[in-house]
C-alpha positions in Angstrom: 158.7 120.3 133.8 155.7 118.0 133.7 155.3 114.2 134.2 153.1 111.8 132.3 150.4 110.1 134.2 149.2 107.4 134.7 152.6 105.7 134.6 152.6 102.4 132.8 154.4 100.5 135.6 152.2 101.8 138.4 149.8 98.9 138.1 150.6 95.2 137.7 148.4 92.3 136.8 148.8 88.8 138.4 147.0 85.4 138.4 145.2 84.6 141.7 142.9 82.1 143.2 139.9 83.6 145.0 137.9 81.9 147.8 134.5 83.5 148.4 132.1 81.9 150.8 133.1 78.4 149.7 133.3 79.2 146.0 136.7 78.9 144.4 137.7 80.5 141.1 140.9 81.5 139.2 141.2 85.0 138.0 143.4 88.1 137.7 144.0 90.8 140.2 145.6 94.2 140.0 148.6 95.1 142.2 150.2 98.4 143.0 153.6 98.8 141.5 156.6 98.9 143.8 160.2 99.4 142.5 163.4 100.9 143.8 164.3 104.4 142.8 167.9 105.6 142.9 168.6 109.3 143.1 172.0 110.3 141.8 174.0 113.5 141.5 177.0 112.8 139.2 178.7 109.7 140.6 177.2 110.1 144.1 174.0 108.4 145.3 171.8 110.8 147.1 169.2 108.4 148.2 167.3 105.2 147.5 163.6 104.6 148.1 160.9 102.1 147.2 158.1 103.8 145.3 155.3 103.3 142.9 156.7 104.3 139.4 155.4 107.6 138.1 156.1 111.3 138.7 159.7 110.3 139.7 161.2 113.7 139.0 158.6 115.3 141.2 159.4 112.7 143.9 163.1 113.5 143.7 162.6 117.3 143.7 160.3 117.0 146.7 162.7 114.7 148.5 165.6 117.1 148.0 163.5 120.0 149.3 161.8 118.4 152.3 165.0 116.7 153.4 166.8 120.1 153.4 169.3 119.3 150.7 168.1 122.3 148.7 166.1 125.3 149.8 164.8 126.7 146.5 163.9 125.6 143.0 166.9 127.4 141.4 169.3 125.0 143.1 168.2 122.2 140.7 169.8 122.8 137.3 168.3 119.7 135.7 166.4 116.5 136.4 166.6 113.4 134.2 164.3 110.5 134.6 161.9 108.4 132.5 159.1 110.9 133.1 161.1 114.0 132.3 160.7 115.7 128.9 163.7 115.3 126.6 165.3 112.8 129.0 168.5 111.5 127.5 168.1 107.7 128.0 167.9 107.7 131.8 167.2 104.3 133.2 163.6 103.7 134.5 164.6 103.4 138.1 167.2 106.2 138.2 166.7 109.9 138.4 169.8 112.0 137.8 169.9 115.5 139.2 172.3 118.3 138.5 172.6 120.8 141.4 174.3 124.2 141.7 177.9 124.0 142.6 177.3 125.7 146.0 174.8 123.1 147.2 176.3 121.1 150.0 175.6 117.6 149.0 175.3 114.8 151.5 174.0 111.3 151.4 170.3 111.6 152.4 168.3 108.9 154.1 165.0 108.7 155.9 165.7 108.6 159.6 163.4 106.4 161.7 165.6 106.2 164.8 163.8 108.9 166.8 160.8 107.2 168.4 157.6 109.1 169.0 157.9 108.6 172.8 161.4 110.0 173.0 161.2 113.6 174.4 164.8 114.4 173.9 164.8 113.0 170.4 161.7 115.1 169.6 163.3 118.3 170.8 166.4 117.7 168.8 164.4 116.9 165.6 162.5 120.1 166.0 165.7 122.0 166.7 167.1 120.7 163.4 164.1 122.0 161.5 164.6 125.4 163.1 168.2 125.4 162.0 167.0 124.7 158.5 165.0 128.0 158.7 161.6 126.3 158.8 159.1 128.6 160.4 155.4 128.7 161.2 153.1 128.8 158.1 150.9 131.8 157.4 148.4 132.6 160.2 145.7 134.1 158.1 144.4 131.0 156.3 140.9 129.9 157.2 139.3 126.6 156.4 135.6 125.7 156.6 134.7 122.5 158.5 132.2 121.5 155.8 134.9 121.7 153.2 137.2 119.5 155.3 134.5 116.8 155.7 134.3 116.5 151.9 138.0 115.8 151.4 138.2 112.1 152.1 135.5 111.3 149.5 137.2 113.6 146.9 140.4 111.7 147.5 138.8 108.4 146.9 137.1 109.6 143.7 140.4 111.0 142.3 142.6 108.0 143.2 142.8 106.2 139.9 145.4 103.6 140.8 143.9 103.0 144.3 140.5 102.3 142.7 142.0 99.4 140.8 144.5 98.0 143.4 143.3 99.2 146.8 147.0 99.3 147.9 148.2 102.9 147.6 148.5 106.0 149.8 147.5 109.4 148.4 148.4 113.0 149.1 146.4 115.9 147.7 147.0 119.6 147.7 143.8 121.5 148.3 142.8 125.1 148.1 140.9 126.8 151.0 137.8 126.5 148.9 138.1 122.7 148.6 139.5 122.4 145.1 142.1 119.6 144.6 145.1 121.2 142.8 147.2 118.1 142.5 146.9 114.5 143.8 149.7 111.9 143.8 149.6 108.3 144.7 152.4 106.0 146.0 152.9 102.9 148.0 154.7 105.0 150.5 152.8 107.9 152.1 156.0 110.0 152.4 156.7 109.5 148.7 153.1 110.6 147.8 153.8 113.8 149.9 157.2 114.4 148.3 155.6 114.0 144.8 153.0 116.7 145.7 155.6 119.1 147.1 158.0 118.4 144.3 155.3 119.3 141.8 154.7 122.6 143.6 158.5 123.3 143.7 158.9 122.6 140.0 155.9 124.8 139.3 157.3 127.7 141.4 154.3 127.7 143.8 156.1 127.4 147.2 155.4 128.4 149.9 151.9 127.0 149.8 150.0 129.5 151.9 146.2 129.2 152.0 146.4 125.5 151.0 145.8 122.3 152.9 147.5 118.9 152.5 145.2 115.9 152.8 146.8 112.5 153.2 145.6 108.9 153.6 147.0 107.0 156.5 148.3 108.7 159.6 149.9 112.1 160.1 153.3 111.2 161.5 156.3 113.4 162.3 157.8 113.0 158.8 154.6 114.1 157.1 154.3 117.1 159.4 157.8 118.3 158.8 157.3 118.0 155.0 154.1 120.1 155.2 155.9 122.7 157.2 158.9 122.8 154.9 156.5 123.7 152.0 154.7 126.4 154.1 151.4 124.5 154.2 149.2 125.8 157.1 146.9 122.7 157.5 147.6 119.0 157.4 144.6 116.6 157.6 144.6 112.8 157.7 142.0 110.1 158.0 144.0 108.4 160.8 145.8 109.4 164.0 148.9 111.5 164.4 151.8 110.5 166.6 153.0 112.3 169.8 156.0 113.7 168.1 153.9 115.0 165.1 151.6 116.8 167.5 154.5 118.2 169.4 156.1 119.6 166.2 152.7 120.9 164.9 152.2 122.8 168.2 155.7 124.2 168.3 155.5 125.6 164.8 151.7 126.4 164.8 150.6 124.0 162.0 146.9 123.1 162.0 146.9 119.4 162.4 143.7 117.4 161.9 143.3 113.6 162.4 140.4 111.1 162.2 138.8 113.1 159.3 136.0 110.6 158.6 132.4 111.3 157.7 131.3 114.4 159.6 133.8 114.2 162.4 137.5 115.2 162.9 139.8 116.0 165.7 142.0 119.2 165.8 145.3 118.6 167.6 146.9 121.9 166.9 146.2 125.3 165.3 142.4 125.4 165.8 142.3 129.2 165.1 142.5 128.4 161.3 139.2 126.4 161.5 136.1 128.5 161.1 134.2 127.0 164.1 134.4 129.7 166.7 130.7 130.2 166.8 130.1 126.5 167.4 132.7 126.5 170.2 
């Protein structure tokens, strides 16, 4: 299953008035698209999210997987959305999924109730991931610091929608050699990650050993748990992680990198995967 990109509703055009050092002019400006997406299985709503239209089937597949509703690709029998081949008239803001009969369906929602400073909440969140069978990613992957330093610029060069709107997050799956395998953009960073992982799930590429996930924004708990669910050994972001994200990364031995800017980054967990032993 593949999705068409770029999606026609991912960018909007609006009339604006610009003030620039005392000069005023009327013009047009591009905006990042934001619309609700409803995920349905039969008559039941699985979830609702605000997203940038495009790669919706990947988003739903990734959401189902990273939220623990499914554990393997074969549990999805079909996905019907506007970007799915041979879709039978699905509405533009609805993706319908048919799951195997033995999948225990529940209403899924993103849970923001566990604050990053809550130690008890953090321990329970990590325990839930262990009950889902999520384990530490492969220990043998190695990543070169020079390769990591080049990722932010590669992201910016590849972000087609961001280049026109300046208003989107990006997530990219990268090989250990620095090649971008797939990049997805969305107004929500968790959606961008779900689109990447959904692509990998549909393509039958999970778990993603010897790959890194590069994200714009910060590396919060939710992004860390999504990377771990896909078996990704390294997560890098251009901003800071949270306390709970670092705790989870250390518990499950994920290499977590923050403040990846220019020729500097900070390793919060899993430094053994970074080829910098000689420098240390």
